C-alpha positions, 0 to 999 in steps of 0.5 A, a space after each residue: 874193506 868188504 864187509 863180511 858180517 854176513 857171512 861170518 853170521 852164516 858160519 856162527 849160526 852153523 857152529 850154534 847148529 853143531 855143524 862143525 866145531 870149527 871153521 876157516 874161511 879165505 876169500 880172495 882176488 887172483 893176487 890176495 886174500 881179502 878176508 879170512 878168519 877162523 872160527 870155533 875150535 877143532 873139537 867139541 871138548 872142553 879145552 879143544 885147541 882153537 882153529 887158526 889159519 895154520 889149522 890143517 884139514 883133511 881136504 877129501 874130495 878137493 884132492 880130485 881139483 887141487 891134485 889130480 887134475 893138475 897133475 893130469 894137465 901137466 902129463 897131457 902137456 908134456 905129452 904123455 897123456 892125452 884127454 881122449 886116449 882109451 883107457 885101455 891103452 894105459 891100464 892093462 886090466 881095462 879089458 871088457 868090451 863094454 868099456 873098450 870106448 872109455 877115455 881119460 876125458 870120460 873118467 874126468 867128467 864122471 861119465 864114464 859109466 863107473 859106479 859112484 862108490 864102493 867099499 873096497 876097503 872091506 874086501 881088498 887092500 892096496 891100489 894094485 887090488 883096488 885097481 883090478 877089482 874096478 876094471 873088473 866091475 860091471 858099468 852102470 850105464 853106457 859111456 857119455 849117456 849121463 854122469 855119476 860123480 866117481 871115486 873109482 873113476 878118480 882112483 883109476 886117474 890116479 894110477 894112470 897117472 902114476 906110471 913114472 912116479 907117483 901121484 904124490 911126487 908128482 903134485 909135489 913137483 907141481 907144488 915146488 915149482 909155483 913157488 908156494 911154501 903154504 902146507 899142501 900135501 898127502 901124508 902129513 908129517 907128524 910134526 903137524 899133528 898138533 893143528 890137524 883138526 880131527 875127523 871121525 870116530 872111525 868104527 872101522 879102524 877103532 880110533 878118532 882119526 887125527 892126520 890120517 885120511 878119512 877116506 877108508 878106501 883112500 887109507 887102505 891105498 896107504 894115504 894116496 889117492 886120485 880122489 882123495 887124501 890131501 891135507 892142507 891148510 886154508 892159506 895153502 888152498 888160497 894159494 892154489 886157487 890165486 894160481 888158477 886165477 892167474 893162469 887164466 888170466 894168461 900168466 905163465 904158471 905150472 900148467 898152461 891157459 889153454 889147459 885149465 880153460 878146456 879143464 873148466 869147460 862144461 862138457 857138452 854131449 853128456 846128457 844132465 850133467 853139470 861136470 867141467 873136467 874134474 871140476 864142477 860148474 855153476 848152477 843156482 842149485 849148486 853148492 856155490 849159491 846163486 849169485 856167482 857167474 856162469 864162469 865160475 868152478 868148484 868142488 866140495 869135499 865130504 869131510 866139510 871143505 869147498 873151494 869155488 873160484 869165479 874169473 869173471 868176478 876175479 874172486 875164490 872162496 875156500 871154506 874148510 871145515 870138519 863137519 864129519 866131527 865126531 861123526 858123519 851123520 849131520 846133513 847141515 853142511 849142505 844148507 849152509 854152502 850156498 847161504 854162505 856163498 852167497 853172502 861172500 858174493 854179496 859182501 864183494 859186491 856181486 
């Protein structure tokens, strides 16, 4: 059994510095978890519930790779979508000349020219209104000349993928197909509430958020977006990671090996970008640390979550926390993530 004491100390030190009140981690191989541990509590309040393997976290932007990319791969395989389709052929409002040649691939690779974020919730409500505004925003750069991580592009992808049925329904169908009984879904039910880690005391909504999505734009869209909205346990995210690694190894699954290989390949022709399709790729300066292989792919979530998979090393690492509790102001998670991943990989002998 690998010795994960150094990795545990990284988490415990972060808790002592109030990076988060608690966290849950899982490290595994393509077939099984090899380390699971819960740390701390769900909140800083005296008497707050202890974090556990059944604690449900707001996964934030892990939604982009777990839900949106997965639904996109399946849509492409079923013939209803192609990566090089013009966005305008699927979204009627996407009409201005400067964006006519923007493709689905560009949205997935964050190189469409769209800005990264806008507080759309301040002036509009609902996906229809958001899509209209996004389609009218001036592009910040010519498509494919650079990459800016864009929630707006993934909100548009969510709409594009939901023409026959909702993104929520399409992801649920995938999750049911792969046989995963683990808890992973949009809009968590009330019966989960006692196990959900709270996020921020939100000044806009005027309350502590428990079981409602932290991202304001996603909340204003009803809790489901291509960029955010998923909630789940560490075991659920681990089950998804194992599924991805198994498909990469050639086993059948909810999408094909060819699809995940294409989505996990760093895009060429975009200056300065480390992005694959939805996924990010390994750089020594990234959140995965310095010890993963160049084939590693992963993503982070604003609430304090991350998922990294390394098919060459045959492992995955899930870190779930509510670092935005009770406020989003802290930045300690930025230093913690690479230190934690390096400690995990050292424990695995990588």
